DOFI-485477 format. One record per residue: chain; residue number from 1; residue in one letter; x negated, y, z of N, C-alpha, C, O in turn. Coordinates in Angstrom, 2 decimals, padded with zeros to 5 digits. Example, Ala and Ser with C-alpha at 12.3 -4.5 7.8 and 13.67 -1.06 7.14 Angstrom:
2
ATOM  gumar  nupa  timar     n_xx     n_yy     n_zz    ca_xx    ca_yy    ca_zz     c_xx     c_yy     c_zz     o_xx     o_yy     o_zz
ATOM      A     1      A  -013.19  -005.69   007.80  -012.30  -004.50   007.80  -013.20  -003.30   007.80  -014.24  -003.32   008.46
ATOM      A     2      S  -012.85  -002.25   007.08  -013.67  -001.06   007.14  -012.90   000.03   007.87  -013.41   001.14   008.04
! end
This chain:
208
ATOM  gumar  nupa  timar     n_xx     n_yy     n_zz    ca_xx    ca_yy    ca_zz     c_xx     c_yy     c_zz     o_xx     o_yy     o_zz
ATOM      A     1      M  -156.49   068.97  -130.00  -157.84   068.93  -130.67  -158.20   068.05  -131.89  -158.38   066.84  -132.00
ATOM      A     2      A  -158.23   069.06  -132.75  -158.14   068.55  -134.40  -158.98   066.99  -134.79  -160.19   066.82  -134.63
ATOM      A     3      K  -158.26   066.22  -135.18  -159.38   064.88  -135.86  -160.54   065.15  -137.26  -160.26   065.72  -138.32
ATOM      A     4      F  -161.61   064.67  -136.93  -162.84   064.79  -137.04  -162.64   064.21  -138.65  -162.43   063.08  -139.08
ATOM      A     5      E  -162.84   065.76  -139.44  -162.97   065.06  -141.33  -163.98   064.75  -141.93  -164.30   065.08  -143.07
ATOM      A     6      D  -164.60   064.02  -141.13  -165.80   062.75  -141.94  -164.68   061.41  -141.65  -164.54   060.76  -142.68
ATOM      A     7      L  -163.93   060.92  -140.58  -163.02   060.32  -140.53  -161.68   060.03  -141.23  -160.69   060.40  -140.60
ATOM      A     8      P  -161.54   059.66  -142.00  -159.70   060.27  -142.91  -159.09   059.35  -142.04  -158.37   059.97  -141.25
ATOM      A     9      L  -159.08   057.76  -141.79  -159.19   056.50  -141.50  -157.91   056.28  -139.97  -157.14   055.42  -139.56
ATOM      A    10      T  -158.42   057.84  -139.52  -158.16   057.42  -137.75  -157.32   058.94  -137.18  -157.26   059.62  -138.20
ATOM      A    11      N  -156.93   059.43  -136.48  -156.11   060.35  -136.48  -156.66   060.56  -134.86  -156.32   061.71  -134.58
ATOM      A    12      F  -157.01   060.26  -134.27  -157.94   060.57  -133.29  -159.27   061.22  -133.35  -160.28   061.02  -134.03
ATOM      A    13      P  -158.89   062.32  -132.16  -158.15   062.05  -130.86  -156.88   063.75  -131.13  -156.55   064.55  -130.25
ATOM      A    14      D  -156.49   063.76  -132.62  -155.29   065.05  -132.96  -154.48   064.10  -132.38  -154.08   064.64  -131.34
ATOM      A    15      S  -154.03   063.04  -132.46  -152.85   061.95  -131.89  -153.46   060.94  -132.05  -154.64   060.92  -132.40
ATOM      A    16      E  -152.63   059.73  -131.78  -153.01   058.22  -131.77  -152.56   057.35  -133.52  -151.73   057.93  -134.20
ATOM      A    17      D  -152.91   056.59  -133.83  -152.84   056.00  -134.82  -152.04   055.18  -134.60  -152.05   054.32  -133.72
ATOM      A    18      N  -151.09   055.46  -135.61  -149.85   053.84  -135.98  -150.35   053.16  -137.24  -149.95   053.31  -138.40
ATOM      A    19      W  -151.33   052.36  -136.74  -151.34   050.77  -138.06  -150.51   049.46  -137.58  -150.39   048.96  -136.46
ATOM      A    20      A  -150.13   049.21  -138.48  -149.55   048.17  -138.58  -150.06   047.20  -137.94  -151.29   047.28  -137.94
ATOM      A    21      R  -149.51   045.92  -137.14  -149.86   044.68  -136.61  -150.30   044.14  -137.57  -149.44   044.28  -138.44
ATOM      A    22      M  -151.53   043.31  -138.17  -151.57   042.17  -138.31  -150.84   040.40  -138.17  -150.73   039.93  -137.04
ATOM      A    23      Q  -150.38   039.50  -139.46  -149.86   038.13  -138.65  -150.81   037.20  -139.15  -151.85   037.05  -139.79
ATOM      A    24      D  -149.56   036.44  -138.29  -150.47   034.63  -138.90  -149.74   033.95  -140.54  -148.68   034.36  -141.01
ATOM      A    25      I  -150.25   033.32  -140.90  -149.05   033.29  -142.42  -148.44   031.54  -141.48  -148.90   030.59  -140.85
ATOM      A    26      T  -146.96   032.17  -142.08  -146.03   031.87  -142.18  -145.49   030.80  -142.79  -145.55   031.04  -143.99
ATOM      A    27      A  -144.83   029.42  -142.58  -144.23   028.53  -143.62  -143.92   029.23  -144.35  -144.77   029.16  -145.23
ATOM      A    28      S  -142.93   030.20  -144.72  -142.20   031.14  -145.81  -143.42   031.57  -146.44  -143.43   030.84  -147.43
ATOM      A    29      L  -144.47   032.29  -146.52  -145.77   033.54  -146.77  -146.56   031.78  -147.44  -146.97   031.75  -148.59
ATOM      A    30      L  -146.60   031.20  -147.03  -147.60   029.58  -147.60  -147.77   029.34  -148.70  -148.93   028.97  -148.88
ATOM      A    31      T  -147.02   029.34  -149.84  -146.90   029.31  -151.29  -147.45   030.58  -152.15  -148.26   030.45  -153.07
ATOM      A    32      I  -146.87   031.91  -151.72  -147.79   032.64  -151.44  -149.37   032.77  -151.30  -150.13   033.04  -152.23
ATOM      A    33      A  -149.70   032.53  -150.03  -150.90   032.46  -149.91  -151.95   031.57  -150.49  -153.18   031.67  -150.44
ATOM      A    34      L  -151.07   030.57  -151.12  -151.79   029.38  -152.43  -152.31   030.16  -153.37  -153.49   030.29  -153.71
ATOM      A    35      Q  -151.36   030.66  -153.74  -151.13   031.33  -154.93  -152.55   032.90  -155.30  -153.03   033.08  -156.42
ATOM      A    36      Y  -152.87   033.67  -154.21  -153.25   033.91  -153.45  -154.69   033.89  -153.25  -155.15   034.95  -152.81
ATOM      A    37      N  -155.20   033.31  -153.38  -156.70   032.20  -153.05  -156.76   031.34  -154.40  -157.87   031.09  -154.89
ATOM      A    38      A  -155.35   030.78  -155.12  -155.98   030.09  -156.65  -156.18   031.78  -157.14  -157.36   031.95  -157.44
ATOM      A    39      L  -155.67   032.59  -157.23  -156.27   033.44  -158.66  -157.46   033.56  -157.57  -157.95   032.45  -157.38
ATOM      A    40      W  -157.98   034.42  -156.90  -159.61   034.54  -156.20  -160.31   033.42  -156.67  -161.44   033.65  -157.09
ATOM      A    41      D  -159.86   032.11  -156.71  -161.18   031.42  -156.97  -161.04   031.02  -158.15  -161.69   030.06  -158.55
ATOM      A    42      A  -159.97   031.83  -159.13  -159.87   031.55  -160.93  -160.89   033.32  -161.01  -161.13   033.52  -162.20
ATOM      A    43      G  -161.40   034.35  -160.24  -161.74   035.07  -160.30  -160.95   035.87  -160.71  -161.53   036.93  -160.96
ATOM      A    44      D  -159.31   035.93  -161.03  -158.70   036.85  -161.44  -158.15   037.41  -160.50  -157.12   037.08  -159.92
ATOM      A    45      I  -159.25   038.85  -160.21  -159.28   039.56  -158.34  -158.08   040.96  -159.02  -157.52   041.67  -158.19
ATOM      A    46      D  -157.89   041.13  -160.13  -156.26   041.82  -160.38  -155.25   041.59  -159.97  -154.39   042.24  -159.38
ATOM      A    47      A  -155.38   040.37  -160.37  -154.16   039.73  -160.14  -153.64   039.40  -158.86  -152.46   039.36  -158.51
ATOM      A    48      A  -154.92   039.13  -158.03  -154.69   038.48  -156.40  -154.41   039.89  -155.86  -153.56   039.88  -154.97
ATOM      A    49      N  -154.98   041.28  -156.21  -154.73   041.92  -155.82  -153.34   043.15  -156.04  -153.05   044.15  -155.39
ATOM      A    50      T  -152.87   042.66  -156.97  -151.14   042.60  -157.78  -150.45   041.50  -156.52  -149.64   041.95  -155.71
ATOM      A    51      L  -150.75   040.52  -156.50  -149.54   039.80  -156.05  -149.99   040.15  -153.55  -149.27   039.82  -152.61
ATOM      A    52      L  -151.11   040.74  -153.52  -151.02   041.45  -152.30  -150.28   042.40  -152.49  -149.23   042.27  -151.87
ATOM      A    53      E  -150.35   043.56  -153.22  -149.79   044.65  -153.13  -148.31   044.44  -153.18  -147.65   045.23  -152.50
ATOM      A    54      N  -147.75   043.66  -153.75  -145.67   043.31  -154.19  -145.39   042.15  -153.18  -144.41   041.43  -153.33
ATOM      A    55      N  -146.64   041.91  -151.70  -146.13   041.29  -151.05  -146.22   042.05  -149.49  -146.74   041.13  -148.87
ATOM      A    56      P  -146.06   043.04  -148.60  -147.14   043.18  -147.91  -146.75   042.51  -146.91  -146.80   043.30  -145.96
ATOM      A    57      K  -146.44   041.65  -146.61  -145.88   040.75  -145.41  -147.07   039.19  -146.02  -147.33   038.30  -145.20
ATOM      A    58      L  -147.55   039.15  -147.30  -149.04   038.51  -146.86  -150.21   039.63  -146.58  -151.10   039.35  -145.78
ATOM      A    59      K  -150.21   040.75  -147.17  -151.03   041.80  -146.76  -151.63   041.73  -145.40  -152.77   041.76  -144.93
ATOM      A    60      S  -150.06   041.60  -144.82  -150.33   041.73  -143.05  -151.37   040.46  -142.36  -151.99   040.54  -141.30
ATOM      A    61      T  -151.32   039.12  -143.47  -152.30   038.44  -142.38  -153.81   038.30  -143.47  -154.05   037.10  -143.65
ATOM      A    62      I  -154.47   038.89  -143.95  -155.60   039.12  -144.32  -156.72   040.80  -143.97  -156.36   041.96  -144.20
ATOM      A    63      F  -157.68   040.47  -143.53  -158.63   041.44  -142.72  -159.15   041.51  -143.71  -159.76   040.57  -144.22
ATOM      A    64      N  -159.00   042.99  -144.34  -159.99   043.00  -145.35  -161.06   044.71  -145.04  -161.20   045.48  -144.09
ATOM      A    65      A  -161.44   044.65  -146.01  -162.49   046.12  -146.07  -161.54   047.53  -145.64  -162.07   048.55  -145.19
ATOM      A    66      D  -160.24   047.42  -145.83  -159.06   048.80  -145.47  -158.99   048.80  -144.17  -158.97   049.75  -143.39
ATOM      A    67      K  -158.93   047.00  -143.86  -158.48   047.56  -142.29  -159.90   047.51  -141.48  -159.67   047.78  -140.30
ATOM      A    68      W  -161.20   047.26  -141.70  -162.24   046.95  -140.94  -162.62   048.81  -141.05  -162.98   049.50  -140.09
ATOM      A    69      N  -162.46   049.25  -142.32  -162.72   050.85  -142.20  -161.99   051.55  -140.94  -162.48   052.33  -140.12
ATOM      A    70      K  -160.62   051.04  -141.04  -159.66   051.89  -140.07  -160.52   051.62  -139.15  -161.08   052.67  -138.86
ATOM      A    71      L  -161.00   050.58  -138.41  -161.47   050.51  -137.29  -162.38   051.06  -136.49  -162.53   051.13  -135.27
ATOM      A    72      R  -163.06   051.49  -137.64  -164.56   051.68  -137.84  -164.71   053.21  -137.69  -165.83   053.70  -137.51
ATOM      A    73      D  -163.70   053.90  -137.76  -163.17   054.96  -138.42  -162.52   055.15  -136.70  -163.21   055.82  -135.93
ATOM      A    74      G  -161.63   054.75  -136.34  -161.24   054.82  -134.88  -161.76   054.76  -133.45  -161.39   055.28  -132.39
ATOM      A    75      L  -163.31   053.50  -133.98  -163.98   053.30  -132.65  -164.89   054.46  -132.91  -165.20   054.95  -131.82
ATOM      A    76      I  -165.70   055.38  -134.38  -166.26   055.98  -133.92  -165.85   057.48  -133.41  -166.54   058.20  -132.69
ATOM      A    77      A  -165.01   057.68  -133.77  -163.96   058.68  -133.02  -164.18   058.70  -131.99  -164.83   059.70  -131.70
ATOM      A    78      L  -163.97   058.08  -131.19  -163.44   057.17  -129.39  -164.95   057.30  -129.25  -165.15   057.98  -128.24
ATOM      A    79      E  -166.38   056.86  -129.96  -167.78   056.81  -128.90  -168.03   058.55  -129.41  -168.81   059.20  -128.72
ATOM      A    80      R  -167.38   059.21  -130.57  -167.91   060.71  -129.91  -167.29   061.59  -129.88  -167.83   062.64  -130.24
ATOM      A    81      Y  -165.97   061.63  -129.47  -165.03   062.33  -128.52  -166.24   062.25  -126.96  -166.80   063.15  -126.33
ATOM      A    82      Y  -166.24   060.41  -126.77  -166.46   060.45  -124.76  -168.09   061.16  -125.02  -168.54   061.88  -124.13
ATOM      A    83      L  -168.76   060.95  -126.06  -170.47   061.61  -125.97  -170.12   063.19  -125.77  -170.47   063.99  -124.91
ATOM      A    84      N  -169.17   063.31  -127.11  -169.33   065.23  -126.93  -168.42   066.44  -126.94  -168.58   067.60  -127.30
ATOM      A    85      D  -167.44   065.79  -126.44  -165.97   066.50  -125.78  -165.85   066.30  -124.75  -165.76   067.27  -123.99
ATOM      A    86      V  -165.77   064.32  -124.01  -164.75   064.28  -122.71  -165.17   065.76  -121.97  -164.22   066.44  -121.57
ATOM      A    87      Q  -166.13   066.11  -121.83  -165.92   066.95  -120.11  -165.69   068.61  -120.96  -165.70   069.68  -120.35
ATOM      A    88      T  -165.54   068.49  -122.01  -164.55   069.73  -122.51  -163.60   069.43  -121.18  -163.45   069.85  -120.04
ATOM      A    89      F  -162.92   068.16  -122.33  -161.32   068.24  -122.13  -161.75   067.48  -120.04  -161.00   067.11  -119.13
ATOM      A    90      I  -162.45   067.53  -120.10  -162.32   067.26  -118.18  -162.33   067.99  -117.73  -161.90   067.88  -116.58
ATOM      A    91      E  -162.83   069.43  -118.19  -163.05   071.06  -117.40  -161.72   071.65  -117.78  -161.23   072.55  -117.10
ATOM      A    92      R  -161.19   071.23  -118.72  -160.04   071.80  -119.06  -158.72   071.22  -118.73  -157.68   071.87  -118.91
ATOM      A    93      V  -158.72   069.93  -118.21  -157.27   069.57  -117.13  -157.20   069.90  -116.12  -156.18   069.99  -115.45
ATOM      A    94      A  -159.29   070.37  -115.51  -159.06   070.03  -114.13  -159.19   071.19  -113.55  -159.60   071.42  -112.42
ATOM      A    95      Q  -158.53   072.51  -115.05  -158.58   073.66  -114.77  -157.52   073.72  -114.75  -157.27   073.87  -113.55
ATOM      A    96      S  -156.43   073.71  -115.39  -155.46   073.18  -115.54  -154.39   072.65  -114.31  -153.24   073.09  -114.23
ATOM      A    97      T  -154.79   071.90  -113.62  -153.74   071.63  -112.45  -154.67   072.03  -111.20  -154.18   072.12  -110.07
ATOM      A    98      I  -156.06   072.28  -111.46  -156.01   073.64  -110.13  -155.01   074.85  -110.04  -154.28   075.32  -109.17
ATOM      A    99      G  -155.41   075.20  -111.76  -154.84   076.36  -111.58  -155.50   077.67  -111.26  -155.11   078.50  -110.43
ATOM      A   100      I  -156.93   077.76  -112.32  -157.87   078.68  -112.23  -157.70   079.64  -112.58  -157.30   079.44  -113.73
ATOM      A   101      N  -157.71   080.82  -112.40  -156.91   081.90  -112.52  -157.62   083.27  -111.87  -157.29   083.66  -110.75
ATOM      A   102      D  -158.71   084.02  -112.73  -159.66   085.15  -111.97  -159.15   086.28  -112.64  -159.84   086.99  -113.38
ATOM      A   103      N  -157.69   086.50  -112.32  -157.72   087.17  -113.25  -155.43   087.03  -112.97  -154.53   087.43  -113.71
ATOM      A   104      A  -155.38   086.29  -111.58  -154.00   086.00  -111.63  -152.94   087.53  -111.41  -153.43   088.58  -111.00
ATOM      A   105      S  -151.70   087.40  -111.71  -150.28   087.98  -111.45  -150.35   088.10  -109.53  -151.18   087.54  -108.83
ATOM      A   106      D  -149.12   089.07  -109.01  -149.34   088.98  -107.90  -148.58   087.43  -107.63  -149.05   086.65  -106.81
ATOM      A   107      D  -147.04   087.00  -108.63  -146.16   085.75  -108.76  -147.36   084.43  -108.85  -147.28   083.53  -108.02
ATOM      A   108      E  -148.26   084.40  -109.72  -149.30   083.84  -110.30  -150.06   082.92  -108.72  -150.06   081.75  -108.36
ATOM      A   109      K  -150.71   084.39  -108.08  -151.73   083.57  -106.94  -150.80   083.02  -106.18  -151.53   082.52  -105.32
ATOM      A   110      V  -150.28   082.89  -106.03  -149.19   081.87  -105.27  -150.00   080.22  -105.54  -150.76   079.72  -104.71
ATOM      A   111      T  -149.72   079.71  -106.59  -150.32   078.33  -107.46  -151.44   078.48  -108.06  -151.77   077.52  -108.75
ATOM      A   112      N  -152.39   079.69  -108.02  -152.97   079.61  -108.52  -154.84   079.72  -107.13  -154.81   079.87  -105.91
ATOM      A   113      T  -156.11   079.59  -108.03  -157.35   080.18  -107.38  -158.11   080.60  -108.40  -157.86   080.74  -109.60
ATOM      A   114      Y  -159.71   080.90  -107.32  -159.93   081.94  -108.35  -161.77   080.76  -108.05  -162.32   080.26  -107.07
ATOM      A   115      S  -162.02   080.82  -109.48  -163.22   080.48  -110.43  -164.40   079.98  -109.06  -163.83   079.72  -108.00
ATOM      A   116      A  -165.62   079.86  -109.07  -166.49   079.71  -108.14  -167.03   081.16  -108.10  -167.19   081.77  -107.05
ATOM      A   117      N  -167.36   081.75  -109.52  -168.22   082.64  -110.00  -167.54   084.09  -109.59  -168.26   085.09  -109.61
ATOM      A   118      K  -166.21   084.18  -109.24  -165.03   084.97  -108.62  -164.94   085.28  -107.67  -164.45   086.38  -107.43
ATOM      A   119      I  -165.36   084.51  -106.78  -165.49   083.92  -105.46  -166.52   084.64  -105.02  -166.49   085.67  -104.34
ATOM      A   120      D  -167.95   083.73  -105.66  -169.09   084.85  -105.77  -168.70   086.35  -105.71  -168.82   087.05  -104.71
ATOM      A   121      Q  -168.22   086.72  -106.86  -167.91   088.27  -106.59  -167.53   089.01  -105.85  -167.72   090.22  -105.69
ATOM      A   122      L  -166.32   087.48  -104.82  -165.39   089.00  -104.16  -165.95   088.87  -102.61  -165.56   089.70  -101.78
ATOM      A   123      T  -167.00   087.69  -102.18  -167.27   087.78  -100.80  -168.68   087.92  -101.36  -168.75   086.70  -101.31
ATOM      A   124      G  -170.04   088.33  -101.90  -171.08   088.65  -102.07  -171.97   086.98  -102.11  -171.45   085.87  -102.17
ATOM      A   125      Y  -173.13   087.28  -102.08  -174.18   086.47  -101.59  -175.18   086.97  -101.00  -175.27   088.18  -100.77
ATOM      A   126      Y  -176.08   086.09  -100.67  -177.41   086.34  -099.51  -178.58   085.40  -100.61  -178.59   084.58  -101.53
ATOM      A   127      S  -179.45   086.20  -099.76  -181.03   086.37  -101.24  -181.79   085.21  -100.06  -181.28   084.65  -099.09
ATOM      A   128      D  -183.44   085.12  -100.71  -183.42   084.37  -099.77  -184.90   084.92  -099.00  -185.68   085.41  -099.81
ATOM      A   129      S  -185.30   084.91  -097.82  -186.36   085.58  -097.59  -187.51   085.83  -097.97  -188.12   085.20  -098.83
ATOM      A   130      F  -187.94   086.88  -097.29  -189.66   087.97  -098.08  -189.51   088.71  -096.78  -188.68   089.06  -095.94
ATOM      A   131      N  -190.72   088.73  -097.06  -192.00   089.93  -096.45  -192.04   091.13  -097.10  -192.23   091.40  -098.28
ATOM      A   132      I  -191.75   091.99  -095.83  -192.84   093.96  -096.33  -193.41   094.32  -095.91  -193.25   095.01  -094.91
ATOM      A   133      E  -194.76   093.94  -096.67  -195.97   095.11  -096.54  -195.81   095.92  -096.02  -194.74   096.42  -096.34
ATOM      A   134      T  -196.74   096.88  -094.66  -197.32   097.90  -095.21  -197.95   098.55  -095.95  -198.50   099.52  -095.42
ATOM      A   135      S  -198.27   098.26  -098.02  -198.49   098.74  -098.79  -196.75   099.19  -098.93  -196.31   100.32  -099.12
ATOM      A   136      D  -196.31   098.49  -098.83  -194.62   098.40  -099.08  -193.99   100.02  -098.65  -193.11   100.35  -099.44
ATOM      A   137      W  -194.16   100.67  -097.99  -193.36   101.84  -098.01  -194.01   103.19  -097.93  -194.99   103.59  -097.31
ATOM      A   138      S  -193.11   103.79  -098.80  -193.70   105.56  -099.39  -194.31   106.18  -098.34  -194.07   106.08  -097.13
ATOM      A   139      D  -195.36   107.02  -099.10  -195.52   108.48  -097.16  -194.64   108.66  -097.22  -194.85   109.84  -096.92
ATOM      A   140      D  -192.51   108.60  -097.47  -192.40   109.26  -096.70  -191.18   107.94  -095.69  -189.96   108.05  -095.57
ATOM      A   141      F  -191.90   107.06  -095.26  -192.06   105.84  -095.35  -190.31   105.24  -095.28  -189.58   104.85  -094.37
ATOM      A   142      I  -190.14   105.42  -096.68  -189.22   104.33  -098.01  -189.22   103.03  -098.23  -190.02   102.64  -099.08
ATOM      A   143      Y  -188.59   102.26  -097.72  -189.16   100.82  -099.18  -187.65   101.33  -100.04  -186.79   102.20  -099.87
ATOM      A   144      T  -187.94   100.10  -101.12  -186.83   099.58  -101.44  -187.21   098.78  -102.62  -188.23   098.67  -103.30
ATOM      A   145      H  -185.53   098.03  -102.62  -186.12   096.43  -102.60  -185.58   096.25  -103.80  -184.37   096.48  -103.76
ATOM      A   146      E  -186.17   095.76  -105.44  -185.10   095.83  -106.65  -184.07   094.10  -106.31  -184.13   093.09  -105.61
ATOM      A   147      D  -183.30   094.67  -107.27  -182.34   093.61  -106.89  -181.20   094.13  -108.14  -180.50   095.12  -107.98
ATOM      A   148      A  -181.15   093.18  -109.56  -180.59   094.03  -110.58  -178.73   093.02  -110.14  -177.90   092.53  -110.90
ATOM      A   149      S  -178.76   093.08  -109.39  -177.20   092.38  -109.34  -176.39   092.93  -108.62  -175.19   092.72  -108.78
ATOM      A   150      I  -176.87   093.82  -107.61  -176.92   095.40  -106.52  -176.10   096.20  -107.36  -176.50   096.72  -108.40
ATOM      A   151      G  -174.83   096.30  -106.87  -174.03   097.43  -107.71  -174.04   098.80  -107.53  -175.20   099.16  -107.74
ATOM      A   152      A  -173.46   099.59  -107.28  -173.91   100.66  -107.18  -172.84   101.29  -106.00  -173.09   102.43  -105.60
ATOM      A   153      D  -171.40   100.42  -105.33  -170.91   100.56  -104.71  -171.20   099.15  -103.87  -170.50   099.03  -102.86
ATOM      A   154      D  -171.82   098.44  -104.04  -171.31   096.88  -103.51  -172.40   097.71  -101.82  -173.17   098.66  -101.69
ATOM      A   155      I  -171.68   096.39  -100.68  -172.20   096.91  -099.54  -173.10   095.65  -099.02  -172.80   094.49  -098.76
ATOM      A   156      I  -174.44   096.43  -098.97  -175.66   095.24  -098.32  -175.86   095.63  -096.97  -175.76   096.70  -096.37
ATOM      A   157      E  -176.11   094.70  -096.73  -176.14   094.22  -094.74  -178.02   093.36  -094.90  -177.88   092.31  -095.53
ATOM      A   158      V  -178.61   093.44  -094.74  -180.31   093.46  -093.80  -180.02   092.62  -092.71  -179.31   092.87  -091.74
ATOM      A   159      Y  -180.61   091.67  -092.95  -180.87   090.52  -091.46  -182.69   089.97  -091.32  -183.08   089.02  -092.00
ATOM      A   160      F  -183.36   090.51  -090.62  -184.38   090.50  -089.65  -184.54   089.46  -089.46  -183.77   088.73  -088.83
ATOM      A   161      H  -186.05   088.99  -090.16  -186.36   087.15  -088.66  -186.55   088.37  -087.44  -186.61   089.60  -087.48
ATOM      A   162      S  -186.58   087.57  -086.57  -186.45   087.50  -084.70  -187.64   087.84  -084.70  -187.75   088.55  -083.70
ATOM      A   163      D  -188.94   087.75  -085.38  -190.16   088.07  -084.88  -190.35   088.95  -085.23  -191.36   089.46  -084.74
ATOM      A   164      S  -189.42   089.97  -086.56  -189.70   091.31  -086.37  -189.02   092.77  -085.61  -189.30   093.93  -085.88
ATOM      A   165      Y  -187.96   092.23  -084.52  -187.18   092.20  -084.25  -187.97   093.51  -083.43  -187.23   094.47  -083.20
ATOM      A   166      T  -189.26   093.63  -083.01  -189.95   094.66  -082.10  -190.48   095.62  -083.17  -190.23   096.81  -083.00
ATOM      A   167      A  -191.13   095.29  -084.17  -191.53   096.38  -084.97  -190.55   097.25  -085.70  -190.65   098.47  -085.86
ATOM      A   168      V  -189.47   096.33  -086.17  -188.39   096.71  -086.64  -187.22   098.16  -085.83  -186.57   099.06  -086.35
ATOM      A   169      S  -187.45   097.72  -084.36  -186.71   098.93  -083.50  -187.82   099.81  -083.01  -187.37   100.88  -082.59
ATOM      A   170      K  -189.19   099.70  -082.91  -190.07   100.75  -083.00  -190.05   102.20  -084.05  -189.83   103.41  -084.06
ATOM      A   171      A  -190.51   100.95  -084.92  -189.75   101.91  -086.09  -189.01   102.43  -086.82  -189.26   102.92  -087.92
ATOM      A   172      Q  -187.64   102.34  -086.06  -186.07   102.39  -085.95  -185.92   102.24  -087.71  -185.42   103.16  -088.36
ATOM      A   173      I  -186.34   101.14  -088.26  -185.99   101.34  -088.98  -184.42   100.73  -089.75  -184.05   099.58  -089.49
ATOM      A   174      R  -183.32   101.93  -090.99  -182.35   102.29  -090.68  -182.22   101.08  -092.83  -183.02   100.58  -093.62
ATOM      A   175      L  -180.76   101.26  -092.71  -180.62   100.78  -094.33  -180.08   102.17  -094.62  -179.10   102.54  -093.97
ATOM      A   176      I  -180.72   103.13  -095.71  -180.10   103.85  -096.82  -178.87   103.40  -097.62  -178.74   102.50  -098.44
ATOM      A   177      S  -178.06   104.26  -097.14  -176.57   104.14  -098.01  -175.96   104.73  -099.23  -175.67   105.91  -099.40
ATOM      A   178      G  -175.81   103.78  -100.01  -175.33   104.67  -101.57  -176.86   104.95  -102.25  -177.33   106.05  -102.54
ATOM      A   179      S  -177.51   103.54  -102.42  -179.17   104.03  -103.02  -179.00   104.11  -104.20  -179.72   104.75  -104.96
ATOM      A   180      G  -177.92   103.39  -104.56  -177.12   103.23  -106.24  -177.55   101.40  -107.29  -177.96   100.26  -107.06
ATOM      A   181      A  -177.29   101.88  -107.94  -177.47   100.30  -108.82  -178.47   099.89  -109.08  -179.29   100.60  -109.65
ATOM      A   182      G  -178.78   098.31  -108.68  -179.53   097.80  -108.42  -181.46   097.77  -107.47  -182.62   097.42  -107.64
ATOM      A   183      N  -180.89   098.16  -106.86  -181.88   098.19  -105.26  -180.45   098.61  -104.31  -179.28   098.87  -104.57
ATOM      A   184      F  -181.50   098.51  -102.74  -181.09   098.84  -101.92  -182.06   099.46  -101.27  -183.10   098.94  -101.66
ATOM      A   185      Q  -182.47   100.84  -099.97  -183.57   101.04  -099.91  -183.38   100.63  -097.92  -182.29   100.61  -097.35
ATOM      A   186      L  -184.35   100.44  -097.44  -184.66   101.07  -095.97  -185.30   102.47  -095.52  -186.05   103.03  -096.32
ATOM      A   187      K  -185.01   103.13  -094.13  -185.57   103.85  -094.25  -186.38   104.09  -093.09  -185.53   104.32  -092.23
ATOM      A   188      A  -187.74   104.20  -092.43  -188.15   103.98  -091.22  -188.62   105.70  -090.66  -188.85   106.60  -091.48
ATOM      A   189      K  -188.71   105.90  -089.12  -189.34   107.30  -088.67  -190.73   106.55  -089.03  -191.43   107.29  -089.73
ATOM      A   190      K  -191.13   105.76  -088.86  -192.84   105.71  -088.94  -192.97   104.63  -089.35  -192.11   103.75  -089.42
ATOM      A   191      L  -194.20   104.59  -089.69  -195.14   103.59  -090.72  -194.88   102.34  -089.52  -195.25   102.37  -088.35
ATOM      A   192      P  -194.05   101.14  -090.31  -194.30   100.02  -089.25  -195.41   099.63  -089.11  -196.37   100.02  -089.78
ATOM      A   193      I  -195.47   098.34  -087.68  -196.92   098.16  -087.57  -196.97   096.70  -087.89  -196.90   095.97  -086.91
ATOM      A   194      G  -197.08   096.15  -089.04  -197.74   094.33  -089.14  -197.14   094.49  -090.38  -196.83   095.59  -090.84
ATOM      A   195      T  -196.87   092.80  -091.25  -195.31   092.84  -092.07  -193.82   092.83  -091.27  -193.69   092.37  -090.13
ATOM      A   196      I  -192.83   093.37  -091.98  -191.50   092.83  -091.34  -191.31   091.63  -092.57  -191.87   091.37  -093.63
ATOM      A   197      T  -190.31   091.14  -091.86  -189.24   089.43  -092.13  -188.31   089.90  -092.56  -187.78   090.67  -091.75
ATOM      A   198      V  -187.49   089.77  -094.08  -186.10   089.62  -094.42  -185.82   088.60  -093.76  -187.04   088.40  -093.67
ATOM      A   199      D  -185.28   087.54  -093.07  -183.95   086.45  -093.18  -183.52   086.53  -094.39  -184.13   085.80  -095.17
ATOM      A   200      F  -182.87   087.02  -094.74  -181.85   087.47  -095.97  -180.91   089.03  -096.10  -180.96   090.06  -095.43
ATOM      A   201      Y  -180.19   088.69  -097.11  -180.15   090.28  -096.97  -178.90   090.00  -097.70  -179.14   089.17  -098.58
ATOM      A   202      K  -177.36   090.42  -097.69  -176.14   089.70  -098.05  -175.59   090.96  -098.98  -175.53   092.06  -098.43
ATOM      A   203      V  -175.32   090.87  -099.93  -174.72   091.74  -101.19  -173.16   091.45  -100.67  -173.10   090.30  -100.23
ATOM      A   204      V  -171.96   092.10  -100.58  -170.30   091.73  -100.86  -169.86   093.05  -102.08  -169.73   094.26  -102.27
ATOM      A   205      K  -169.75   091.69  -102.67  -169.21   092.48  -104.14  -168.09   093.34  -104.09  -167.10   092.90  -103.51
ATOM      A   206      I  -168.02   094.65  -104.65  -166.60   095.87  -104.52  -166.37   095.46  -105.58  -165.37   094.74  -105.54
ATOM      A   207      N  -166.90   095.58  -106.80  -166.15   096.43  -108.25  -166.69   095.07  -109.51  -166.79   095.23  -110.73
ATOM      A   208      G  -167.00   093.57  -108.58  -167.04   092.44  -109.41  -168.57   092.68  -109.90  -169.09   091.90  -110.69
! end
């Protein structure tokens, strides 16, 4: 993952930052530190900065804007990553760990699984309950149920509510096979008496 262009002082989340540690003033740095403070007291900022640049150990004892800006960029990068990118990261890690692959080869099938979407395609799905009114049947006693997700080769299984068993039996309602994509059809020998309730129908996907 690339670093954030507007946060140039941190490498996160592309890589770990390698910032130098700070240290306390030691006896060996005390003289230089006093010189630095004296230059600041005298208002000679250029000389103070030159002294600081020429003494890296002294520089590591001072917390200045440069160090704060590094912390600022690092903190904002961390916040932004967890607010915006962590969900994508978790999903990617989960897929890598589980081995989700909808188009796995024969060798990969041993260590991979299908996504939920692919499983739905393979095993099919179940509809909600609905009613077929007397007026829904055509003159030749055909009922057409529209469902755009049904493929031309899908297998349809219709399950009627128990309250409709008698009416279904008397009208001799059957499923017409091969009615095409986007719908299925029921055919009756005669017009059913009253409302027919379908508990659900199952669609078994054949070609995804």
